[in-house]
C-alpha positions as CSV (number, residue, x, y, z in Angstrom):
1,M,162.1,3.3,121.1
2,S,160.5,0.4,119.2
3,L,157.6,0.7,116.9
4,Q,155.5,-1.2,119.4
5,D,156.4,1.2,122.2
6,E,155.5,4.2,120.1
7,L,152.1,2.6,119.2
8,T,151.4,1.9,122.8
9,D,152.2,5.4,123.8
10,V,150.0,6.8,120.9
11,K,147.1,4.6,122.1
12,R,147.6,5.7,125.7
13,R,147.6,9.4,124.6
14,L,144.4,8.8,122.5
15,D,142.7,7.1,125.5
16,D,143.6,10.2,127.6
17,L,142.3,12.6,125.0
18,T,139.1,10.6,124.8
19,R,138.5,10.8,128.5
20,T,139.3,14.4,128.7
21,V,136.8,15.2,125.9
22,E,134.1,13.1,127.6
23,R,134.7,14.9,130.9
24,L,134.6,18.3,129.0
25,E,131.2,17.2,127.4
26,R,129.7,16.3,130.8
27,S,130.9,19.5,132.3
28,L,129.3,21.6,129.5
29,T,126.1,19.7,129.8
30,H,126.0,20.1,133.5
31,T,126.8,23.9,133.1
32,R,124.0,24.3,130.5
33,E,121.5,22.7,132.8
34,D,122.5,24.9,135.7
35,A,122.7,28.2,133.9
36,P,119.8,30.5,134.2
37,R,117.7,31.0,131.1
38,T,118.2,34.6,130.0
39,Q,118.0,36.4,126.8
40,P,121.3,36.9,124.9
41,A,122.8,40.3,125.3
42,G,121.4,42.9,122.9
43,R,118.2,41.2,122.2
44,P,114.8,42.6,123.3
45,E,112.7,40.5,125.6
46,D,109.7,41.3,123.6
47,L,109.5,40.9,119.8
48,V,107.4,43.3,117.8
49,T,105.1,41.9,115.2
50,I,105.2,43.9,111.9
51,P,102.0,43.4,110.0
52,D,102.0,42.3,106.3
53,T,99.4,44.9,105.3
54,P,100.7,47.9,103.1
55,Y,101.5,51.1,104.9
56,D,99.3,54.1,104.6
57,S,100.5,56.1,101.4
58,S,100.0,59.3,103.3
59,L,103.1,58.5,105.3
60,W,105.2,59.2,102.1
61,T,103.6,62.3,101.0
62,D,106.2,65.1,100.1
63,S,109.1,62.8,100.7
64,D,111.9,62.3,98.3
65,D,112.6,59.0,96.8
66,E,115.9,58.0,98.5
67,G,118.7,57.9,96.0
68,L,116.4,59.3,93.1
69,G,116.0,62.8,94.3
70,A,113.0,64.9,94.4
71,R,110.0,64.0,92.1
72,D,109.6,67.3,90.4
73,R,113.3,67.8,89.4
74,H,115.4,66.1,86.8
75,A,118.8,64.5,87.2
76,P,121.7,66.7,85.6
């Protein structure tokens, strides 16, 4: 096979690839437009807003500091 034949074959294959990619892009665009708009699996439909205000300190009464132990005891 001559160099010219190889180049012609490569160009033909590249053109085929380009047409295939364009068809795939059109198909994906069409699929996205037709797909129902749903929430992704595992995501709640309603988001809960968490306020930036500080928590009530009475929530932490009699609690241990996680990883530090009880307040009235000393580490060994």
